[in-house]
N, C-alpha and C positions, 0 to 999 in steps of 0.2 A: 504493500499499499504506499509506503514512503517513496518508492521509486516512481510512483505515479505523480506524487505531489512535489517531488524535488525540482523538476524542469519548471513546473508552474510557479513555485516559490522563487526560484531564480529569476524567472522572467519578471515577476512582480518586483522583486528587488531591483533588477536592472532598470525597469521603467521608473521606480522610485528615485534612484540615484541620478538617472538620466534627466528627469525633471529638475532636479536641483542644478546639475550641471548646465543645462539650457537656460534656465532662469538666471543663474549667476552671470552667464556670458551675455545674455541680452540686456540685462538691467545693471551691469557694472558701471556705465557712465551715470545712471540715475543715483545709484548708491553712492558714487563719489560725491555728487552735489549734495545729497542728503547728509552725508557724513560731515560736511563742512558747518553744519548747525552748531550753534554755541552750546547746546545741551551736551553734545559729545565732548567738546573741549573741557567743559567743566567736570565731566565725569572722568576724564583721561588721567587727571592727577591722582584722583582716588584709586583707580585701577591699577596704575603703575605702583602704588605704594603697597599693594597686596602681595603676599607671599605666593608661591607656586600653586599649592593645593586650593587655597581659597579662590585663586583666580580660575583654576579648573571648574570649581563649584560655580562660579559666576558665569563661565563660558557654557556650562551645561543647561543653565536656567532657560535661555531662549529656545534651546532645542526641545526641552521637555514641554514648555508652554506652547510653542508654535508648531511643532511637528504634527499634532493631531489636526492640523488645518488641511492636510492633503486628504485624508479619509472623509472629513466633513465636506469638503469640496466635492469629492467623488460621490458622496451620498446625495448631496444637493443636486448635482447633475443628473444622477440616475433616476431621481424622483421628479424630473422635469423642470427643475429650476436651474437651467443652464447658465443664465446670466449671473444669477446669484452665486452659483458654484464657481464660475470663473473669477468673479470679483473676490470671493473669499480666498481662493487660491493665490491670486496675484498679490493681494494686499498682505496675506499671511507670509507668502514666500519672500516679498520685499522686506517685510519687517525682520523676518528670520535671517535673511541673508545680510541685511544691513547690520543688525546687531552682532552677529557672529563674525562677519568680516571685520568690523571695527574693533571688537574685543580681541580678535586674533591678531590684528596688525598691532595693537597696543602692547599685547602681552605674549607675543610669539616666543621670545627668548626665555620667558619664565616657564611657559608650558613645555618647551622642549626639554626642561630639566627633569620632568617627569618621564621615566622611562617608557611606560606603556603609552603615554600620549605620543611621544616621539615615534614609537614603533607604528602606531595607528596612522600618524600623519605620514610616515614614510610609504605605508601601503596605499593610503589615499593618493599620494602623488604618483605612485606607480599606476594606479588605476586611471588617473587623469591622463598620464602620458599614453596609456594603452588606448583609452577613448580617442584622444587627439590624433593617434596614429591610424585610426580607421579610415578607410576610404570615404565612407559615408559622411563621417564628420568633417573631413577636409572639404568634401563637396559642398556641404551646407555652409561652411565657413567661407568658401569662394562665393557662393550665392549671396550670402549675407553682406559680404563686402561689396559685391557688384551692385546690390540693391542699395546700400548705403551711399556709394558713389553716384548712382543714378538720381537719387533723391537730392543729394548735395548739389549736383549738376543742375537739376531742375530748379531748385531754390535759387541758386546763383543767376541762372538765366531769367527767372521770374523777377528778381530784384533788378537786374540790368534793364529789363523791359519796362519796369515801373519807373526806374530813373530817367530812361529815354522819354517816356510818356510825360513825366513832369517837366523835363527840359523843353520838350516840344510845345507844351502848353504855355510855359513861361515865355518862350520866344515870340509867341503869337501876340 
């Protein structure tokens, strides 16, 4: 019986972690802007003053509080509340990634002093490298880059057209 469920569990776990990777990749610029808020700067000094294990406990809090967002979003989507489910997923993931990314960037050196955390982080980095080496991931990155450049080009052309239009009307 466990042989039947093992591939299913692995598939669910892969999708689960892939959602995190995709969200982090897509929303990294947004997270950077949000991280510049004064709230995070005032908490930074307090976090830096903590020792490694209290820092680990603080690091785990957003995971415990915000990780159930995915199953809740899946339930909402499955019960026909697609927009609500997507909003819960997006807001929850943004908050979780923002908090975890900020906490990790502030306390990385202290967390690496904990052997188990360092081992898990090494495995996480290996997993990220593996996903990044996949042909499908590289294709999606190229498509994403092409789409980003197309939007930037469109915005620049639109602004230039608006500027020419204003200059034309001023000249009349």
